[in-house]
ZAPAFI-761277 format. One record per residue: residue in three letters; y, x, z of N, C-alpha, C in turn. Coordinates in pm, 1 decimal. Example, Ala and Ser with C-alpha at 12.3 -4.5 7.8 and 13.67 -1.06 7.14 Angstrom:
BEGIN
+------+----------+----------+----------+----------+----------+----------+----------+----------+----------+
| rest |      n_Y |      n_X |      n_Z |     ca_Y |     ca_X |     ca_Z |      c_Y |      c_X |      c_Z |
+------+----------+----------+----------+----------+----------+----------+----------+----------+----------+
|  ALA |   -569.0 |   1319.0 |    780.0 |   -450.0 |   1230.0 |    780.0 |   -330.0 |   1320.0 |    780.0 |
|  SER |   -225.0 |   1285.0 |    708.0 |   -106.0 |   1367.0 |    714.0 |      3.0 |   1290.0 |    787.0 |
+------+----------+----------+----------+----------+----------+----------+----------+----------+----------+
This chain:
BEGIN
+------+----------+----------+----------+----------+----------+----------+----------+----------+----------+
| rest |      n_Y |      n_X |      n_Z |     ca_Y |     ca_X |     ca_Z |      c_Y |      c_X |      c_Z |
+------+----------+----------+----------+----------+----------+----------+----------+----------+----------+
|  MET |    601.2 |   -861.0 |   1363.1 |    682.4 |   -978.3 |   1336.3 |    812.3 |   -931.8 |   1271.6 |
|  PHE |    842.4 |   -987.7 |   1155.6 |    970.4 |   -962.8 |   1088.6 |   1058.3 |  -1084.0 |   1116.4 |
|  VAL |   1177.4 |  -1061.5 |   1173.2 |   1265.2 |  -1172.6 |   1211.2 |   1403.2 |  -1148.7 |   1154.5 |
|  ARG |   1457.8 |  -1252.0 |   1092.8 |   1595.7 |  -1247.4 |   1043.6 |   1649.7 |  -1389.6 |   1049.5 |
|  ASP |   1749.7 |  -1413.7 |   1132.1 |   1806.4 |  -1547.2 |   1150.0 |   1694.5 |  -1646.2 |   1184.0 |
|  ASP |   1677.0 |  -1752.0 |   1104.3 |   1573.3 |  -1851.6 |   1131.0 |   1440.7 |  -1821.6 |   1061.3 |
|  CYS |   1431.6 |  -1710.0 |    993.2 |   1309.9 |  -1675.2 |    919.4 |   1223.6 |  -1581.1 |   1003.6 |
|  ARG |   1097.5 |  -1616.5 |   1020.6 |   1001.6 |  -1532.4 |   1093.2 |    877.6 |  -1515.6 |   1007.0 |
|  ILE |    836.1 |  -1392.1 |    988.5 |    714.9 |  -1362.7 |    913.6 |    624.0 |  -1282.2 |   1005.6 |
|  MET |    506.3 |  -1335.6 |   1028.9 |    412.2 |  -1265.5 |   1114.5 |    314.6 |  -1188.5 |   1026.4 |
|  ALA |    308.6 |  -1059.2 |   1044.0 |    217.3 |   -974.4 |    968.2 |    110.3 |   -923.0 |   1063.9 |
|  GLY |    -12.0 |   -931.9 |   1021.4 |   -122.2 |   -885.8 |   1105.2 |   -177.3 |   -753.3 |   1056.2 |
|  GLU |   -259.5 |   -693.1 |   1136.5 |   -324.4 |   -568.0 |   1100.9 |   -473.5 |   -595.5 |   1082.5 |
|  CYS |   -525.0 |   -554.0 |    970.2 |   -667.0 |   -572.2 |    940.6 |   -732.6 |   -435.2 |    936.6 |
|  THR |   -787.2 |   -392.9 |   1048.4 |   -850.8 |   -261.6 |   1052.9 |   -970.9 |   -261.3 |    959.6 |
|  GLY |   -988.2 |   -153.1 |    888.4 |  -1097.9 |   -141.7 |    794.6 |  -1067.1 |   -191.7 |    654.8 |
|  ALA |   -956.2 |   -263.1 |    638.0 |   -918.0 |   -313.1 |    505.8 |   -843.5 |   -204.1 |    429.0 |
|  ILE |   -843.2 |   -215.1 |    297.2 |   -768.0 |   -120.7 |    214.6 |   -619.6 |   -139.9 |    245.3 |
|  PRO |   -547.0 |    -33.3 |    279.0 |   -403.8 |    -48.4 |    308.4 |   -327.4 |   -106.3 |    188.9 |
|  ALA |   -229.2 |   -187.7 |    216.6 |   -150.3 |   -252.1 |    110.7 |    -91.0 |   -150.6 |     14.4 |
|  GLU |    -48.1 |    -36.5 |     64.7 |     14.2 |     64.0 |    -21.1 |    -83.9 |    126.8 |   -119.4 |
|  HIS |   -215.6 |    109.9 |    -96.4 |   -315.6 |    168.5 |   -185.6 |   -372.2 |     69.9 |   -287.0 |
|  LEU |   -332.9 |    -56.4 |   -280.9 |   -389.6 |   -156.6 |   -370.8 |   -347.1 |   -135.8 |   -515.5 |
|  GLY |   -222.6 |    -96.7 |   -538.4 |   -175.7 |    -65.7 |   -672.1 |   -157.7 |   -184.8 |   -763.9 |
|  ASP |   -163.0 |   -305.4 |   -713.4 |   -139.1 |   -419.1 |   -801.9 |      8.9 |   -457.0 |   -799.5 |
|  HIS |     44.6 |   -558.4 |   -873.2 |    186.1 |   -594.5 |   -886.2 |    225.6 |   -713.1 |   -799.4 |
|  SER |    138.2 |   -759.2 |   -712.3 |    170.4 |   -875.9 |   -631.0 |    262.9 |   -838.1 |   -515.4 |
|  TYR |    329.5 |   -938.8 |   -464.1 |    422.3 |   -920.1 |   -353.4 |    379.4 |  -1005.7 |   -236.6 |
|  PHE |    410.3 |   -959.0 |   -118.0 |    377.8 |  -1028.5 |      5.7 |    465.0 |  -1152.3 |     22.4 |
|  ALA |    591.2 |  -1141.2 |    -18.7 |    684.8 |  -1252.3 |      0.3 |    801.5 |  -1240.0 |    -96.5 |
|  TYR |    863.7 |  -1353.5 |   -124.8 |    989.9 |  -1357.4 |   -197.8 |   1083.2 |  -1440.5 |   -110.7 |
|  LEU |   1186.8 |  -1375.7 |    -59.3 |   1281.4 |  -1443.0 |     28.8 |   1412.2 |  -1467.8 |    -45.2 |
|  VAL |   1462.1 |  -1589.6 |    -36.6 |   1590.3 |  -1624.9 |    -97.8 |   1695.5 |  -1624.0 |     11.9 |
|  VAL |   1803.5 |  -1549.9 |    -11.3 |   1911.0 |  -1535.9 |     86.7 |   2042.8 |  -1584.4 |     26.6 |
|  ASP |   2142.6 |  -1603.3 |    112.9 |   2273.8 |  -1651.0 |     67.9 |   2361.0 |  -1540.7 |     10.4 |
|  ASP |   2345.6 |  -1417.1 |     58.1 |   2429.5 |  -1306.4 |     12.2 |   2342.9 |  -1182.4 |     -6.8 |
|  VAL |   2280.2 |  -1172.6 |   -123.1 |   2185.3 |  -1064.2 |   -148.9 |   2253.8 |   -928.1 |   -149.8 |
|  ASP |   2379.2 |   -921.4 |   -193.2 |   2449.8 |   -792.8 |   -194.4 |   2468.2 |   -738.5 |    -53.0 |
|  ALA |   2509.6 |   -823.1 |     39.4 |   2527.9 |   -780.5 |    178.5 |   2394.2 |   -740.8 |    240.1 |
|  PHE |   2290.2 |   -818.9 |    213.7 |   2158.7 |   -788.2 |    269.3 |   2106.1 |   -656.6 |    212.1 |
|  TYR |   2126.5 |   -634.6 |     83.5 |   2084.9 |   -509.4 |     19.8 |   2151.5 |   -389.3 |     88.1 |
|  HIS |   2281.2 |   -398.3 |    111.7 |   2351.6 |   -286.3 |    176.1 |   2302.4 |   -264.1 |    318.7 |
|  GLN |   2264.4 |   -369.6 |    387.7 |   2210.8 |   -355.1 |    523.2 |   2077.1 |   -281.5 |    522.9 |
|  VAL |   1987.8 |   -319.7 |    431.2 |   1856.6 |   -254.8 |    431.8 |   1864.4 |   -111.8 |    379.5 |
|  VAL |   1955.0 |    -86.0 |    285.0 |   1972.9 |     51.9 |    237.5 |   2027.2 |    139.1 |    350.5 |
|  SER |   2122.2 |     87.9 |    425.9 |   2179.0 |    167.0 |    536.3 |   2077.9 |    188.6 |    648.4 |
|  ALA |   1973.8 |    105.3 |    653.6 |   1867.6 |    122.1 |    753.4 |   1753.3 |    209.0 |    699.4 |
|  ASP |   1776.5 |    271.9 |    583.7 |   1678.0 |    360.9 |    520.6 |   1548.5 |    291.1 |    479.3 |
|  ALA |   1557.7 |    164.3 |    441.0 |   1439.7 |     94.3 |    389.7 |   1398.5 |    156.2 |    256.6 |
|  GLN |   1270.7 |    148.5 |    226.8 |   1221.1 |    201.2 |     99.9 |   1243.2 |     95.7 |     -9.3 |
|  ILE |   1338.8 |    121.0 |    -96.2 |   1370.7 |     29.4 |   -206.2 |   1277.4 |     61.4 |   -322.2 |
|  ILE |   1205.0 |    -39.4 |   -371.4 |   1112.9 |    -18.1 |   -482.5 |   1163.2 |    -80.5 |   -612.1 |
|  LYS |   1265.6 |   -162.9 |   -602.2 |   1331.4 |   -219.9 |   -720.1 |   1478.5 |   -234.1 |   -684.9 |
|  PRO |   1566.7 |   -164.0 |   -756.1 |   1708.9 |   -171.2 |   -722.7 |   1767.2 |   -311.1 |   -746.1 |
|  LEU |   1873.6 |   -339.0 |   -677.3 |   1943.6 |   -466.6 |   -689.4 |   1992.8 |   -485.8 |   -832.1 |
|  ALA |   1958.0 |   -599.7 |   -891.6 |   1997.7 |   -627.4 |  -1030.1 |   1992.2 |   -776.7 |  -1056.8 |
|  GLY |   2075.1 |   -821.9 |  -1149.9 |   2068.8 |   -957.8 |  -1199.5 |   1958.4 |   -966.7 |  -1304.2 |
|  GLU |   1876.9 |  -1070.6 |  -1296.5 |   1763.3 |  -1085.1 |  -1387.3 |   1781.9 |  -1203.0 |  -1482.1 |
|  LEU |   1711.8 |  -1198.6 |  -1593.7 |   1721.8 |  -1303.4 |  -1695.5 |   1682.7 |  -1440.7 |  -1642.9 |
|  TRP |   1599.5 |  -1444.6 |  -1538.6 |   1554.5 |  -1572.7 |  -1484.4 |   1652.6 |  -1630.8 |  -1382.7 |
|  GLY |   1771.4 |  -1571.8 |  -1372.2 |   1878.0 |  -1630.9 |  -1292.2 |   1884.6 |  -1587.2 |  -1147.2 |
|  MET |   1806.2 |  -1487.0 |  -1110.5 |   1810.3 |  -1436.9 |   -972.9 |   1871.4 |  -1297.9 |   -971.1 |
|  ARG |   1950.2 |  -1270.8 |   -869.4 |   1997.3 |  -1134.9 |   -839.5 |   1907.2 |  -1089.6 |   -727.0 |
|  GLU |   1831.3 |   -980.9 |   -746.7 |   1725.0 |   -950.0 |   -652.6 |   1698.5 |   -800.9 |   -641.5 |
|  PHE |   1625.4 |   -765.7 |   -536.8 |   1577.0 |   -628.6 |   -518.3 |   1442.8 |   -634.7 |   -446.3 |
|  GLY |   1371.5 |   -524.1 |   -451.9 |   1242.1 |   -517.9 |   -384.8 |   1240.2 |   -405.6 |   -283.5 |
|  LEU |   1164.6 |   -426.0 |   -176.5 |   1147.8 |   -322.1 |    -75.3 |   1001.9 |   -315.2 |    -33.5 |
|  ARG |    967.2 |   -206.4 |     30.9 |    831.1 |   -187.7 |     81.8 |    839.3 |   -171.6 |    233.0 |
|  THR |    753.4 |   -244.5 |    304.8 |    749.1 |   -232.2 |    450.1 |    680.7 |   -100.4 |    486.9 |
|  VAL |    688.7 |    -63.1 |    612.0 |    629.5 |     63.1 |    655.8 |    477.4 |     66.3 |    635.8 |
|  ASP |    413.3 |    -50.2 |    630.1 |    269.0 |    -53.1 |    608.3 |    231.5 |    -78.4 |    462.1 |
|  GLY |    331.5 |    -76.2 |    373.6 |    303.7 |    -82.0 |    231.0 |    315.9 |   -216.8 |    164.5 |
|  HIS |    347.8 |   -322.0 |    235.9 |    365.2 |   -453.6 |    172.9 |    497.4 |   -457.7 |     96.5 |
|  ARG |    493.6 |   -521.6 |    -19.4 |    614.0 |   -533.2 |   -102.0 |    676.6 |   -671.1 |    -84.1 |
|  ILE |    808.1 |   -671.8 |    -68.5 |    884.0 |   -795.7 |    -48.3 |   1001.3 |   -795.8 |   -144.8 |
|  MET |   1022.7 |   -908.8 |   -210.1 |   1139.2 |   -927.5 |   -295.9 |   1240.1 |  -1012.1 |   -219.8 |
|  ILE |   1367.4 |   -976.7 |   -234.7 |   1477.8 |  -1050.4 |   -173.7 |   1570.8 |  -1089.2 |   -287.5 |
|  GLY |   1607.3 |  -1217.3 |   -296.7 |   1690.6 |  -1259.4 |   -407.8 |   1788.2 |  -1369.6 |   -372.7 |
|  GLN |   1879.8 |  -1391.5 |   -464.9 |   1980.0 |  -1498.2 |   -454.5 |   1994.0 |  -1561.9 |   -591.5 |
|  ASP |   1995.6 |  -1693.4 |   -594.1 |   2016.4 |  -1766.5 |   -719.1 |   2158.2 |  -1739.4 |   -766.5 |
|  MET |   2175.0 |  -1682.4 |   -884.1 |   2308.2 |  -1645.4 |   -932.5 |   2394.7 |  -1767.8 |   -958.6 |
|  LYS |   2336.4 |  -1882.2 |   -983.0 |   2413.4 |  -2005.2 |  -1004.2 |   2471.3 |  -2057.4 |   -873.6 |
|  ALA |   2405.9 |  -2027.6 |   -762.9 |   2450.0 |  -2076.1 |   -631.3 |   2559.2 |  -1990.4 |   -571.7 |
|  LYS |   2586.8 |  -1877.0 |   -631.9 |   2683.2 |  -1783.3 |   -574.6 |   2824.3 |  -1830.0 |   -592.0 |
+------+----------+----------+----------+----------+----------+----------+----------+----------+----------+
């Protein structure tokens, strides 16, 4: 279970399935929108999370970064730059 404030994501284990880290595709498990992506980025970096896409502003209007969970799932975290 991944928990942050009011957000809860339940991740299950599928024994015998190909591990997420070995799939090699470009899909993501989740895209979470937060109020302060810079603060959240610094928190996960200080917790030694595996960053797979550095924090950056994107042409589509999101400031975002990507991380990988310990079991290989990829998650994007972003903030709408217009809402900042």
